[in-house]
matplotlib code that plots the C-alpha trace (Angstrom):
import matplotlib.pyplot as plt

x = [-38.2, -35.4, -32.8, -29.1, -26.8, -23.5, -21.0, -17.7, -14.9, -14.1, -15.8, -12.6, -14.0, -17.0, -15.6, -15.1, -18.7, -20.4, -20.6, -22.5, -24.9, -25.5, -26.1, -28.6, -30.4, -30.6, -32.3, -34.6, -33.1, -33.5, -30.2, -28.6, -25.0, -23.2, -19.7, -18.8, -15.3, -14.6, -11.9, -13.0, -16.8, -17.0, -20.2, -22.1, -21.0, -22.0, -25.4, -26.1, -25.2, -27.2, -30.3, -30.0, -32.5, -35.1, -34.5, -35.4, -32.0, -31.4, -27.7, -24.8, -21.9, -18.8, -16.0, -12.7, -9.0, -5.8, -6.7, -10.2, -11.7, -15.1, -16.8, -15.7, -16.8, -20.3, -20.4, -19.7, -22.8, -25.4, -26.5, -27.4, -25.2, -22.1, -20.2, -16.8, -15.2, -11.4, -10.4, -7.1, -5.0, -1.5, -0.3, 0.2, -2.2, -5.2, -3.7, -3.7, -7.4, -8.2, -6.4, -8.0, -11.4, -11.3, -9.5, -12.3, -12.3, -14.6, -18.2, -18.0, -18.4, -17.9, -18.4, -15.5, -15.4, -12.3, -10.4, -12.5, -15.2, -18.3, -20.4, -20.0, -20.8, -24.1, -24.9, -24.2, -26.4, -29.1, -28.8, -29.1, -32.3, -33.6, -33.8, -37.2, -38.1, -39.1, -39.3, -35.7, -34.6, -36.1, -34.3, -31.0, -31.9, -32.5, -29.2, -27.4, -29.2, -28.2, -24.5, -24.8, -26.2, -23.6, -20.8, -22.5, -22.8, -19.1, -18.2, -20.3, -18.7, -15.1, -12.9, -9.3, -7.0]
y = [44.5, 42.9, 45.1, 45.2, 45.1, 47.0, 45.9, 47.6, 46.2, 49.7, 53.1, 54.3, 52.4, 54.7, 57.0, 54.0, 53.0, 56.3, 55.4, 52.3, 54.3, 56.7, 53.8, 52.1, 55.4, 56.1, 52.7, 53.1, 50.0, 50.0, 49.4, 49.4, 50.0, 48.6, 48.2, 44.7, 43.2, 39.6, 39.7, 42.2, 41.4, 37.9, 36.9, 40.0, 39.6, 36.0, 36.7, 39.4, 37.1, 34.2, 36.3, 38.5, 36.5, 36.6, 40.3, 41.1, 41.2, 39.7, 40.6, 41.3, 43.6, 43.4, 45.9, 45.4, 46.1, 44.3, 40.8, 41.3, 38.3, 40.0, 38.8, 35.2, 35.3, 36.5, 33.9, 31.1, 32.1, 32.6, 31.3, 34.8, 36.2, 38.0, 40.6, 41.5, 44.9, 44.8, 48.2, 49.9, 50.4, 51.7, 48.2, 46.7, 49.1, 46.8, 43.8, 41.9, 42.6, 41.7, 38.3, 37.4, 38.3, 36.6, 33.4, 31.7, 28.0, 25.7, 25.8, 29.4, 31.7, 35.5, 37.6, 40.1, 43.5, 45.8, 47.4, 50.2, 49.2, 49.9, 51.4, 48.1, 46.1, 48.1, 47.5, 43.7, 43.6, 45.4, 42.9, 40.0, 41.5, 42.3, 38.6, 38.6, 42.3, 43.5, 47.2, 47.1, 45.3, 48.1, 50.7, 48.9, 48.7, 52.4, 53.1, 51.0, 52.8, 56.1, 54.9, 53.8, 57.1, 59.1, 57.2, 57.7, 61.5, 61.7, 59.9, 62.3, 65.3, 64.1, 66.6, 65.7, 68.6]
z = [19.1, 21.0, 22.7, 22.1, 25.2, 24.8, 27.5, 28.0, 30.2, 31.5, 31.3, 29.4, 26.4, 26.3, 23.5, 21.2, 21.7, 20.8, 17.1, 18.0, 20.1, 17.2, 14.7, 17.0, 17.7, 13.9, 13.4, 16.5, 18.1, 21.9, 23.7, 27.1, 28.0, 31.0, 32.5, 33.5, 33.7, 32.9, 35.5, 38.2, 38.2, 36.7, 38.7, 37.6, 34.0, 33.9, 35.6, 33.0, 30.1, 31.5, 31.9, 28.8, 26.7, 29.4, 29.9, 26.3, 24.6, 21.1, 20.6, 22.9, 21.9, 24.1, 23.9, 25.6, 25.2, 26.2, 27.2, 25.8, 27.4, 27.8, 24.6, 25.3, 28.9, 27.7, 24.9, 27.4, 29.4, 26.6, 23.2, 22.0, 19.3, 20.8, 18.8, 20.1, 19.6, 20.2, 21.7, 20.9, 23.9, 24.4, 24.3, 20.8, 19.2, 19.8, 18.1, 21.4, 21.8, 18.2, 18.5, 21.9, 20.6, 17.3, 18.4, 20.3, 20.8, 18.8, 20.1, 21.5, 18.6, 18.8, 15.8, 15.7, 14.0, 13.4, 16.2, 17.5, 15.0, 17.1, 14.2, 12.3, 15.5, 15.8, 12.1, 12.5, 15.5, 13.5, 10.6, 13.1, 14.6, 11.0, 10.2, 11.9, 11.6, 8.2, 9.2, 10.5, 7.3, 5.2, 7.3, 6.6, 2.9, 2.9, 4.5, 1.9, -0.9, 0.6, 0.7, -2.9, -4.0, -2.2, -4.0, -7.4, -6.6, -5.7, -8.9, -11.0, -9.3, -9.6, -11.4, -12.1, -13.2]

ax = plt.figure().add_subplot(projection="3d")
ax.plot(x, y, z, "-o")
ax.set_aspect("equal")
plt.show()
């Protein structure tokens, strides 16, 4: 199975990424996490992105706040799928990060999830990998069935007074 790379622009983004780590672990998807800055370590970030496919990665997840250029910087260096997670910061409640992540120029796609949406980023990465992995696809189907069953149980137990 291909690995998922989770790149954060700063170690202060780590708490936001914990749900992604948990989701990937639940699905038995191997992953690595790294800190690279598009602005402070651009050569290292570009090198990682350029060599990601050869190093066994299938999807890159990039989380950054404020200017949030990280996902775009990675997308410019690889043809692997890149998923951007805009991180909420004290400035503009993450709207700045959302807009700079989602507004990529033509030819440089970045899939973007909600502000601080690392759990969905991990699930999207899993769905991408599951295109060629039937075992992983079945794990995702089982998760969906469990979500369905939980809602049905809540509906059956609903009491309005």
